[in-house]
C-alpha distance (Angstrom), angle and dihedral (degrees) to the residues before:
residue distance angle dihedral
M1 . . .
E2 3.73 . .
E3 3.84 90.5 .
I4 3.81 89.7 54.6
K5 3.76 91.7 50.7
K6 3.87 89.2 49.9
F7 3.77 87.3 49.5
F8 3.79 93.3 55.2
F9 3.80 92.3 43.4
Y10 3.84 90.6 58.4
V11 3.83 92.6 42.7
M12 3.76 91.1 51.6
V13 3.80 93.3 47.5
F14 3.85 87.9 50.0
A15 3.74 90.7 47.7
G16 3.76 92.7 46.8
I17 3.77 96.3 51.4
G18 3.80 90.6 47.2
I19 3.73 95.6 51.8
L20 3.81 91.4 45.5
L21 3.76 91.7 54.1
H22 3.74 93.1 46.0
V23 3.87 91.1 52.3
L24 3.82 91.5 46.5
L25 3.82 97.3 44.8
G26 3.79 99.9 32.6
E27 3.81 114.8 -175.6
T28 3.82 89.6 -0.5
F29 3.79 87.2 70.5
N30 3.75 91.8 53.9
T31 3.83 91.1 51.2
V32 3.82 96.6 45.6
Y33 3.82 94.6 40.5
G34 3.79 92.6 41.6
V35 3.74 98.8 -128.4
S36 3.82 128.5 137.9
K37 3.77 119.7 -105.2
Y38 3.95 89.4 -128.8
T39 3.78 91.5 -147.9
R40 3.75 115.6 177.8
P41 3.82 120.4 -120.1
G42 3.85 109.3 -83.2
F43 3.82 93.9 15.6
S44 3.84 131.9 91.5
T45 3.81 98.8 -163.6
I46 3.74 113.3 112.3
R47 3.81 120.7 -129.5
Y48 3.74 111.7 -126.2
T49 3.78 118.2 -124.0
G50 3.79 106.8 162.5
F51 3.84 112.5 -163.4
F52 3.84 89.7 -30.3
R53 3.84 88.3 82.0
H54 3.79 93.3 -149.0
P55 3.93 125.9 67.6
N56 3.80 91.9 -139.4
H57 3.84 92.2 55.5
M58 3.79 90.2 49.3
A59 3.77 92.9 47.0
Y60 3.78 92.7 49.2
M61 3.77 89.8 49.8
V62 3.83 88.1 55.6
V63 3.83 91.4 49.9
V64 3.80 87.9 54.3
F65 3.79 90.7 46.0
I66 3.97 90.6 53.3
A67 3.77 90.2 46.7
L68 3.81 94.4 51.4
T69 3.90 88.9 46.3
L70 3.82 92.6 52.9
N71 3.74 93.3 42.0
D72 3.81 92.5 51.0
F73 3.88 90.5 57.1
K74 3.80 90.4 43.6
N75 3.86 93.0 53.8
K76 3.84 90.7 46.6
K77 3.85 88.4 50.5
K78 3.80 87.3 -129.3
N79 3.79 133.1 136.9
I80 3.91 114.8 -112.5
D81 3.81 107.5 -89.6
T82 3.74 130.6 -152.7
T83 3.84 92.9 -85.9
G84 3.77 90.6 50.3
W85 3.86 93.4 50.8
L86 3.79 87.7 47.6
K87 3.83 90.7 55.4
I88 3.74 92.8 48.0
V89 3.88 93.5 47.9
I90 3.81 90.7 47.7
G91 3.74 89.7 48.5
L92 3.82 94.1 50.5
F93 3.86 88.7 47.5
I94 3.78 90.1 54.9
I95 3.80 91.8 50.9
V96 3.86 88.1 53.7
L97 3.79 89.4 50.0
A98 3.84 88.8 51.1
D99 3.84 88.2 49.2
T100 3.83 91.5 -145.9
R101 3.78 112.5 161.6
T102 3.79 93.6 -168.4
A103 3.78 91.2 56.7
I104 3.71 93.8 47.9
L105 3.78 91.4 53.6
A106 3.82 89.2 40.7
I107 3.86 91.4 61.1
G108 3.77 89.3 56.0
I109 3.88 90.0 52.7
L110 3.85 91.2 45.6
L111 3.80 92.7 52.1
T112 3.85 93.6 43.0
F113 3.84 95.9 51.5
F114 3.83 93.9 38.1
Y115 3.78 95.7 52.1
W116 3.79 98.3 30.3
G117 3.77 98.7 103.8
Y118 3.81 90.3 50.1
I119 3.90 92.4 44.3
Y120 3.82 92.1 47.9
K121 3.78 93.8 53.1
N122 3.91 97.4 43.7
F123 3.83 116.7 66.0
L124 3.78 95.4 -164.0
V125 3.79 93.6 44.0
F126 3.81 89.5 50.9
F127 3.79 92.8 54.9
G128 3.78 90.0 41.2
F129 3.78 90.8 52.9
L130 3.90 89.6 45.3
F131 3.89 89.9 50.7
L132 3.76 90.7 48.4
G133 3.81 90.1 49.1
I134 3.79 92.2 50.6
L135 3.82 91.6 46.7
T136 3.82 90.7 50.7
V137 3.84 91.8 47.8
T138 3.77 90.2 49.4
A139 3.79 92.5 49.9
V140 3.80 91.5 48.0
L141 3.82 89.7 50.2
I142 3.81 93.8 50.1
F143 3.81 103.4 35.8
T144 3.81 104.3 30.8
D145 3.77 141.2 47.9
L146 3.80 92.8 -136.8
P147 3.85 99.3 111.2
E148 3.87 90.7 43.6
S149 3.80 93.2 48.5
I150 3.86 91.6 46.7
M151 3.88 92.1 49.3
D152 3.79 90.8 46.3
N153 3.83 88.8 52.9
I154 3.68 92.6 47.4
E155 3.86 92.4 49.1
A156 3.77 90.7 47.7
S157 3.86 91.0 53.9
Y158 3.84 96.6 73.8
S159 3.73 97.2 76.1
L160 3.80 140.6 62.7
E161 3.85 86.3 -134.9
S162 3.89 92.1 63.1
D163 3.77 118.9 130.0
Y164 3.83 90.9 -156.7
I165 3.78 100.4 93.7
R166 3.75 98.6 -164.7
G167 3.83 91.6 50.7
L168 3.88 90.1 45.3
M169 3.85 91.4 51.2
F170 3.80 90.9 49.4
Y171 3.79 91.3 46.9
M172 3.72 91.7 51.7
S173 3.79 92.1 44.9
I174 3.88 87.9 58.3
L175 3.76 90.4 50.1
L176 3.84 89.9 50.7
I177 3.77 94.8 49.3
V178 3.82 87.7 55.1
K179 3.81 96.8 42.2
Y180 3.82 96.0 45.6
F181 3.87 100.3 31.3
P182 2.94 123.3 -160.1
I183 3.82 105.6 2.4
G184 3.90 104.7 39.0
S185 3.71 127.9 -136.0
G186 3.74 94.1 -56.3
A187 3.79 138.5 -99.0
G188 3.85 116.5 -51.6
S189 3.76 92.7 15.2
F190 3.73 104.1 98.9
G191 3.74 137.2 29.1
S192 3.77 95.7 -12.9
I193 3.83 134.1 103.0
Y194 3.83 92.2 -101.7
A195 3.87 92.4 52.6
K196 3.89 95.9 82.1
D197 3.82 109.0 134.6
S198 3.79 89.3 5.0
Q199 3.72 118.5 174.2
V200 3.86 87.5 -128.3
Y201 3.84 89.6 67.5
K202 3.75 90.7 49.8
D203 3.76 93.8 49.2
F204 3.77 88.9 55.6
G205 3.88 91.0 44.7
V206 3.76 93.9 -124.6
D207 3.81 99.3 108.0
K208 3.78 93.9 100.2
R209 3.78 94.7 50.5
F210 3.90 119.4 108.9
Y211 3.85 95.1 -110.5
F212 3.80 92.3 55.8
V213 3.85 98.4 38.7
E214 3.82 92.6 48.0
E215 3.87 94.0 32.3
W216 3.81 90.1 -128.4
G217 3.77 116.3 161.2
I218 3.76 98.3 -14.8
Y219 3.85 91.8 111.6
D220 3.79 94.9 49.5
S221 3.89 97.6 95.8
N222 3.79 115.1 60.8
F223 3.86 88.6 -177.5
A224 3.74 91.9 55.2
S225 3.86 94.0 49.3
I226 3.87 91.0 46.5
I227 3.75 94.2 47.3
G228 3.77 93.9 45.1
E229 3.81 99.5 42.8
Y230 3.81 99.4 37.1
G231 3.80 104.0 21.8
F232 3.81 123.9 -164.8
I233 3.78 93.0 -19.9
G234 3.88 89.3 53.5
I235 3.84 92.1 52.9
I236 3.87 89.4 52.4
V237 3.79 92.5 47.3
F238 3.75 94.8 48.7
I239 3.78 93.4 47.3
I240 3.76 88.2 54.0
L241 3.82 90.7 48.5
F242 3.77 92.2 51.0
R243 3.81 91.7 46.5
F244 3.74 91.0 48.3
S245 3.87 92.6 49.2
Y246 3.79 90.6 51.1
L247 3.78 93.8 49.0
H248 3.80 92.3 46.4
L249 3.80 91.6 53.5
K250 3.80 88.9 46.0
S251 3.74 98.4 48.4
N252 3.89 98.6 38.8
F253 3.76 99.8 38.9
S254 3.81 109.8 20.1
G255 3.74 106.9 35.8
L256 3.79 119.0 -138.4
K257 3.80 96.1 -28.3
A258 3.81 120.2 51.8
P259 3.80 119.5 -146.9
P260 3.82 113.4 -102.8
M261 3.82 92.0 -118.5
L262 3.76 92.2 58.6
K263 3.84 92.0 64.5
A264 3.82 90.3 38.7
M265 3.87 92.5 55.2
F266 3.72 92.1 44.5
W267 3.73 90.9 56.1
V268 3.80 90.1 47.2
F269 3.77 89.5 52.2
V270 3.73 92.6 51.4
F271 3.87 91.9 45.6
F272 3.81 88.7 53.4
C273 3.76 89.8 53.6
I274 3.82 88.4 71.3
S275 3.80 95.7 67.7
N276 3.83 103.6 11.7
P277 3.81 136.6 57.2
M278 3.78 94.9 -115.1
L279 3.77 96.2 157.2
T280 3.85 97.8 45.1
N281 3.82 103.3 35.2
N282 3.79 115.8 91.1
V283 3.84 93.2 -150.4
Y284 3.78 92.1 58.3
I285 3.83 94.3 42.1
L286 3.83 91.7 49.0
L287 3.74 91.4 51.8
S288 3.83 98.8 39.2
V289 3.76 105.2 45.1
P290 3.87 95.6 52.8
V291 3.83 94.2 41.8
L292 3.76 92.6 52.2
M293 3.83 90.0 49.1
L294 3.88 90.3 48.5
I295 3.73 94.7 47.8
A296 3.78 93.0 44.9
N297 3.81 91.7 51.9
T298 3.93 105.1 92.7
E299 3.77 98.6 159.8
K300 3.79 95.1 101.9
A301 3.76 96.5 30.2
């Protein structure tokens, strides 16, 4: 496991230097490094990526960083010290700079599952956590457009005319699971790299749209692709695979009791699958597999 720790150390140094240069240089970094500004419609603010070249990759790296930080203190049976809190605050700040809604919500999932056993057993902590959650939600409602943007995306997901590609893909996947119940439209026919010029897109009348011609954003949701191509059977198979993977890590690395962060990171990974290509993107795989193995290993905790 020492090799994995070294791997993450070098990756984090790489990520840290990249995001620092991006913050200092601003749009000049985008020009020199040749990376898009990834600005959202109606906004001029750039989304910071560092050397990762995509804000979602950068944000997921930070989620992993925060998970490893919390897990380290848990394994040492120590309270989070000043350095630990500083790491977490810096991580949250970088997620804000990346402006990734999935990562913001993922942090909430991570903390909930990681601390759930402690929260559940302690009355005052439970209400403290509840109060903090309400306070956070209130602050988000007042100072950000996150809830509005999420609701806009959801509302724009119930039509084949939608310009929100992730929502459109998910909507079509639901139509496919009904139309081709229970096996879906078939491998390589929807939301995967082999689906270019697919008859499925033509049937829905979207094959001439920018997203499908340029293959932009149509691979982002692993869930949409799985549901559309493999239908109800695919959902069952992937649930079994995820469950088997978790139990394998638990039994072969953690003994009888898995560390809380293992379950937390598994749920974070599954959550990211909704809006990101977690299973088919090398960056996500190279970050996820080692971190799950590292967190699962409790022999030297």
